[in-house]
C-alpha positions in Angstrom: -0.5 -2.3 -2.0 -3.9 -2.1 -0.4 -4.1 1.0 1.9 -7.0 1.9 4.4 -7.5 5.6 4.3 -9.3 6.9 7.5 -10.3 10.8 6.9 -13.5 12.6 7.4 -12.6 15.6 5.6 -14.0 15.3 2.0 -11.6 17.5 0.0 -8.6 16.0 1.9 -9.8 12.5 1.5 -10.4 12.8 -2.2 -7.1 14.5 -2.9 -5.2 11.7 -0.9 -7.4 8.8 -2.6 -6.8 10.1 -6.0 -3.0 10.5 -5.5 -2.6 7.1 -4.0 -4.6 5.4 -6.9 -2.4 7.4 -9.2 0.5 5.9 -7.7 -0.7 2.4 -8.2 -2.2 1.6 -4.8 -5.6 0.2 -3.9 -7.4 2.5 -1.6 -10.5 1.9 0.6 -11.6 5.1 2.1 -13.9 5.4 5.3 -15.0 8.5 7.2 -15.2 7.6 10.7 -13.5 5.5 13.5 -16.1 2.7 13.8 -16.1 2.1 10.0 -12.1 2.1 10.3 -12.2 -0.8 12.9 -15.0 -2.8 11.0 -12.6 -2.6 7.8 -9.6 -3.8 9.7 -11.5 -6.8 10.5 -12.7 -7.5 7.1 -9.7 -6.8 5.0 -5.9 -7.2 5.1 -4.2 -4.0 4.6 -0.4 -3.2 4.0 -0.9 0.3 5.6 -3.3 2.6 7.4 -3.5 6.5 7.0 -5.4 7.6 10.0 -6.8 11.1 10.8 -7.2 11.8 14.5 -10.5 14.0 14.6 -12.9 11.3 13.6 -16.6 11.0 14.3 -17.8 8.2 16.5 -14.5 7.1 17.6 -11.3 9.2 17.8 -8.3 8.2 15.9 -6.1 7.6 18.8 -8.8 5.3 20.3 -9.0 3.5 16.8 -5.1 3.0 16.9 -5.1 1.9 20.6 -7.8 -0.8 19.7 -6.2 -2.0 16.6 -2.9 -2.6 18.6 -4.6 -4.3 21.3 -6.0 -6.6 18.7 -2.7 -7.4 17.4 -3.1 -5.6 14.1 0.4 -5.1 13.0 0.1 -3.4 9.7 1.9 0.1 9.7 0.1 3.5 10.6 0.8 6.7 9.4 -1.2 9.5 11.4 -2.4 12.4 9.2 -3.7 15.3 11.5 -3.8 19.0 12.1 -2.9 18.3 15.8 0.6 19.3 15.9 1.4 19.6 19.6 4.4 17.5 20.9 2.2 15.9 23.4 -0.2 14.7 20.7 2.8 13.2 18.5 4.1 11.5 21.5 0.8 9.9 22.5 0.2 8.8 18.8 3.7 7.2 18.5 3.4 5.6 22.1 0.3 4.1 21.1 1.8 2.4 17.9 1.8 4.8 15.2 4.8 4.4 12.7 4.9 8.2 11.5 3.1 11.2 12.0 2.5 14.0 9.2 0.9 17.3 10.1 -1.8 18.8 7.8 -1.2 20.5 5.5 1.3 18.3 3.8 2.9 17.6 0.5 1.6 14.5 -1.4 5.2 14.0 -2.4 6.2 13.7 1.2 3.2 11.5 2.0 4.5 9.1 -0.8 7.9 9.2 0.5 6.9 8.6 4.1 4.7 5.6 2.9 7.7 4.0 1.0 9.9 4.7 4.1 7.4 3.1 6.5 6.7 0.0 4.3 10.6 -0.4 3.9 11.0 -0.3 7.6 8.0 -2.8 8.1 9.6 -5.3 5.6 13.0 -4.9 7.3 14.4 -3.5 4.2 16.5 -0.3 4.1 17.3 -0.7 0.4 14.4 0.9 -1.8 15.3 -1.7 -4.7 13.5 -5.0 -4.3 15.3 -7.9 -5.9 14.5 -11.3 -7.3 16.7 -13.6 -9.4 16.1 -11.7 -12.8 14.4 -8.1 -11.6 15.3 -5.2 -9.5 12.4 -2.9 -8.8 13.2 0.5 -7.6 10.3 1.5 -5.4 11.4 5.2 -5.5 11.6 5.7 -9.3 9.0 2.9 -9.8 11.4 1.5 -12.7 12.4 -2.1 -13.2 15.8 -3.4 -14.5 16.3 -6.6 -16.3 19.5 -7.8 -17.7 20.9 -4.1 -17.4 17.9 -2.6 -19.3 15.6 -0.2 -17.4 11.9 -0.2 -18.1 9.2 2.4 -16.7 5.9 0.8 -15.7 2.5 2.1 -15.4 0.7 2.5 -12.0 -1.0 -1.0 -12.2 2.0 -2.7 -13.5 4.1 -1.3 -10.6 1.5 -2.5 -8.2 1.3 -6.0 -9.5 5.0 -6.2 -9.7 5.6 -4.7 -6.3 3.3 -7.2 -4.8 5.0 -10.2 -6.4 8.7 -8.8 -5.6 7.9 -8.1 -1.9 7.2 -11.9 -1.8 9.8 -13.5 -4.2 9.3 -17.2 -4.5 5.7 -17.1 -3.1 2.8 -17.9 -5.4 0.1 -15.1 -5.3 -3.4 -16.1 -6.4 -5.6 -14.1 -8.7 -7.8 -12.9 -5.7 -4.5 -11.7 -3.8 -3.4 -9.6 -6.8 -6.8 -8.3 -7.3 -6.9 -7.1 -3.5 -3.6 -5.4 -3.9 -4.7 -3.6 -7.1 -8.3 -2.6 -6.5 -10.3 -0.8 -3.7 -14.0 -1.5 -2.8 -15.4 0.8 -5.4 -13.3 -0.1 -8.3 -14.8 -2.3 -10.9 -12.4 -5.2 -11.8 -12.6 -7.0 -15.1 -12.6 -10.7 -15.0 -9.3 -10.9 -16.8 -7.6 -7.8 -15.4 -4.7 -9.5 -13.6 -4.1 -11.4 -16.7 -4.1 -8.6 -19.0 -1.6 -6.6 -16.8 0.7 -9.8 -16.4 0.6 -10.2 -20.2 1.9 -6.6 -20.7 4.6 -7.2 -18.0 6.0 -10.3 -19.6 5.8 -8.7 -23.1 7.9 -5.8 -21.6 10.2 -7.8 -19.4 10.3 -11.1 -21.0 8.3 -14.3 -20.1 10.6 -15.4 -17.6 10.2 -12.5 -15.5 6.8 -13.6 -14.0 6.1 -17.3 -13.9 2.5 -19.1 -13.7 1.7 -22.0 -11.7 -1.4 -23.4 -13.4 -4.4 -23.4 -11.1 -2.5 -21.5 -8.3 -1.3 -18.1 -9.5 2.0 -16.2 -10.3 5.5 -15.7 -8.8 8.7 -14.2 -9.4 11.8 -16.5 -9.0 13.5 -15.7 -5.6 
């Protein structure tokens, strides 16, 4: 899943970026409101983590602008502003959740999972296809009553496919879900991860459509 992190505090930004990448997400980190809006017009994100006290443009202004522009991806506000008025204003402008600093990284992960589930219209943390069941909480996948653990990149790639069962995802789409701007991507990175998953889960788990991409059977 590709996430836009908007945070001007270097220590917090680095900690959150590192934690998200360790969890298998692709992360683009910007440090001011103007850059956030530019990024939203350049890339397609699954989620935005938005600080409020930003240089150039305040986070609430960013939120209001993106909602007026029909940018519908979920937004979690991360901020030190903890007054009821600030929370109400952020939620009324279109935020999906509001997390006050300092916060636990584990709680952030849990809120991300919950917000993404709601956005996809799914209360169940388990994504299902014809052959697979992917638990988004434990990051384990079940195949024919056997449970397998996944690496961060294996989970990220399989999650992208399982979130759209039956849909063919191109190599570029999968790279976008796996890697942020500053990450070097090997030319065969996607193929390498899929090879590992098929070796672990069976060749039928992920199907290749020659010249188009890959899918999991709906």
